C-alpha positions in Angstrom: 0.0 0.0 0.0 1.2 3.5 -0.8 0.0 6.8 0.7 1.1 9.9 -1.1 0.6 13.3 0.6 -0.1 15.7 -2.2 -0.6 18.9 -0.1 -1.3 20.3 3.3 -4.3 22.5 2.6 -4.8 24.2 5.9 -3.3 24.0 9.4 -4.8 25.4 12.6 -2.3 25.4 15.5 -5.0 26.7 17.8 -7.4 23.8 17.2 -4.7 21.3 16.3 -6.6 20.6 13.0 -5.2 20.1 9.6 -6.5 19.3 6.1 -4.5 17.3 3.6 -5.0 16.0 0.1 -3.7 12.4 -0.2 -3.7 9.5 -2.6 -4.1 5.9 -1.3 -3.0 3.1 -3.6 -3.8 -0.4 -2.7 -2.8 -3.6 -4.6 -3.2 -7.3 -4.1 -2.7 -10.6 -5.8 -5.8 -12.5 -6.7 -5.0 -16.1 -7.5 -8.2 -16.4 -9.5 -6.7 -14.1 -12.1 -3.5 -16.0 -12.6 -2.7 -17.8 -15.8 0.2 -19.7 -17.3 2.9 -17.5 -18.8 2.9 -19.9 -21.8 -0.4 -18.4 -23.0 0.0 -14.8 -24.2 -2.9 -12.7 -22.9 -2.8 -9.0 -23.7 -6.3 -8.1 -22.4 -8.9 -9.6 -20.1 -12.5 -8.5 -19.6 -14.4 -9.8 -16.5 -18.1 -9.8 -15.8 -19.8 -9.3 -12.4 -20.5 -13.0 -12.3 -16.7 -13.7 -11.9 -16.7 -12.4 -8.3 -19.4 -14.8 -7.2 
């Protein structure tokens, strides 16, 4: 997981509050999506039924 702080938008020392803009990037490995490297696959389209 990566968290990137893009900016501190406002800081209040009196109230001890701050506002930031950040990006959260999560990634995982789903074994259901694995395939043999012997089969060249350039694109894959999944339907909602795949997740059931």
